[in-house]
C-alpha positions as CSV (number, residue, x, y, z in Angstrom):
1,M,115.8,8.6,112.2
2,I,118.7,10.5,113.9
3,F,120.6,13.3,112.1
4,R,124.1,14.1,113.2
5,R,125.7,17.2,111.8
6,I,129.4,17.3,111.3
7,P,130.6,20.9,111.7
8,S,132.6,21.0,108.5
9,T,129.9,19.6,106.3
10,P,127.0,21.7,104.8
11,S,123.7,21.3,106.5
12,F,121.5,21.4,103.3
13,G,119.0,23.6,105.0
14,F,118.5,21.3,108.1
15,R,118.3,23.2,111.3
16,S,118.2,22.0,114.9
17,P,114.6,21.8,116.2
18,W,115.8,23.9,119.2
19,S,117.4,26.7,117.2
20,E,114.2,28.9,117.3
21,L,113.9,28.4,121.1
22,E,117.6,29.2,121.6
23,R,117.1,32.4,119.6
24,M,114.0,33.4,121.7
25,Q,116.0,32.7,124.9
26,R,118.8,35.0,123.7
27,E,116.3,37.8,123.0
28,M,114.5,37.4,126.3
29,D,117.9,37.5,128.2
30,S,118.8,40.6,126.3
31,L,115.4,42.2,127.1
32,F,115.5,41.4,130.8
33,G,119.1,42.6,131.0
34,R,118.0,46.0,129.7
35,F,115.0,46.0,132.0
36,S,117.0,45.3,135.1
37,E,119.5,48.0,134.2
38,A,116.7,50.5,133.9
39,Y,114.9,49.5,137.1
40,P,117.4,48.2,139.6
41,Q,115.2,48.7,142.7
42,I,112.6,46.0,141.8
43,S,112.2,43.4,144.6
44,A,110.7,40.0,144.1
45,G,109.9,39.2,147.7
46,V,106.5,38.7,149.3
47,F,105.7,40.8,152.4
48,P,105.1,39.8,155.0
49,A,106.8,36.4,155.2
50,I,104.5,34.0,157.0
51,N,104.5,30.5,158.6
52,L,101.3,28.5,158.9
53,S,101.2,25.6,161.4
54,E,98.5,23.7,163.2
55,D,97.7,21.5,166.2
56,A,94.6,19.6,167.1
57,D,92.5,22.6,167.9
58,N,94.0,25.7,166.1
59,Y,95.9,27.0,163.1
60,Y,98.7,29.4,163.8
61,V,99.7,32.1,161.4
62,R,103.0,33.9,162.2
63,A,104.0,36.9,160.2
64,E,107.2,39.0,160.3
65,L,106.2,42.6,160.5
66,P,109.1,44.7,161.6
67,G,108.3,48.3,162.1
68,V,104.6,47.9,161.8
69,K,102.3,49.1,164.6
70,A,99.2,47.2,165.7
71,D,97.1,50.3,164.8
72,N,98.2,49.9,161.2
73,L,96.9,46.3,160.8
74,D,93.6,45.0,159.5
75,I,93.1,41.3,160.0
76,Q,90.0,39.5,158.7
77,A,88.9,35.9,158.9
78,T,86.3,34.2,156.7
79,G,85.3,30.6,156.0
80,N,88.8,29.1,155.5
81,S,91.0,32.1,154.9
82,L,92.8,34.8,156.7
83,S,93.6,38.3,155.4
84,I,96.4,40.4,156.8
85,A,96.6,44.0,155.5
86,G,98.3,47.1,156.8
87,E,100.9,49.7,156.2
88,R,104.6,50.0,157.1
89,K,105.9,53.5,157.6
90,I,109.5,54.4,157.5
91,A,110.8,57.8,158.5
92,A,111.7,59.9,155.5
93,E,115.3,60.9,155.0
94,S,116.5,64.2,153.7
95,D,116.7,64.9,150.0
96,E,120.5,65.0,150.2
97,V,120.8,61.4,151.2
98,R,122.3,59.0,148.6
99,Y,121.4,55.3,149.1
100,H,124.0,52.6,148.5
101,R,121.4,49.9,149.2
102,R,117.7,50.2,149.7
103,E,115.9,47.0,150.7
104,R,113.4,48.2,153.2
105,D,110.2,49.4,151.6
106,A,107.4,51.4,153.1
107,G,103.8,51.3,152.0
108,Q,100.7,49.2,152.1
109,F,100.7,45.4,152.0
110,S,98.1,42.7,151.9
111,R,98.4,38.9,152.2
112,M,95.6,36.3,151.9
113,V,96.3,33.0,153.6
114,G,94.2,29.9,152.6
115,L,93.8,27.6,155.6
116,P,93.5,23.8,155.2
117,G,90.0,23.6,156.9
118,D,87.1,25.6,158.1
119,I,87.6,28.0,161.1
120,D,85.7,29.6,163.9
121,T,85.8,33.2,162.9
122,Q,84.3,34.4,166.2
123,K,87.3,33.3,168.3
124,V,90.3,34.4,166.3
125,D,93.0,36.0,168.5
126,A,96.0,38.1,167.3
127,K,99.1,39.4,169.1
128,L,101.9,41.6,167.9
129,D,105.2,41.2,169.8
130,C,108.7,42.4,168.8
131,G,107.7,42.6,165.1
132,I,106.1,39.1,165.0
133,L,102.3,38.9,164.5
134,T,100.8,35.7,165.8
135,V,97.3,34.9,164.9
136,K,95.6,32.0,166.6
137,V,92.8,30.7,164.5
138,P,90.5,28.1,166.1
139,K,89.3,25.2,163.9
140,A,85.6,24.8,163.4
141,E,84.1,21.9,165.4
142,A,83.5,20.0,162.2
143,A,87.2,20.3,161.2
144,K,88.6,19.1,164.5
145,P,89.7,15.4,164.8
146,R,87.4,13.3,166.9
147,Q,88.5,10.4,169.1
148,I,86.4,7.4,168.3
149,S,86.2,4.5,170.8
150,V,86.1,1.0,169.6
151,S,83.8,-1.4,171.4
């Protein structure tokens, strides 16, 4: 049964099934509006941004780490995951500086990357060049594709 309400007619107590959800949405919008005004510096990004690719023998994890030195990185490989942790340091400005935009954060970070298959943790190699970390992660022998000849 479909009910259609004509604006000029009384509703006799009938409400839209969505009216409560609409009210909740208005309240949430109001709440988040007040929250964003109180804390305008909140960022929703994930640091560092990564790409994960593979070829027949290796997985490659490339991470953007501008301003991070190799000494400040901790990379660990286990089973089928890779952990990248470290700290980005940014030179402090004087107390008299007034920011108009502040998007570069300093501090500690950590990312855990799940890999599609098992890896050989003894042969992982990492290089940091021009702010790009490249981690070459060899696949475990069991995870590598095998060529099977047909006789």
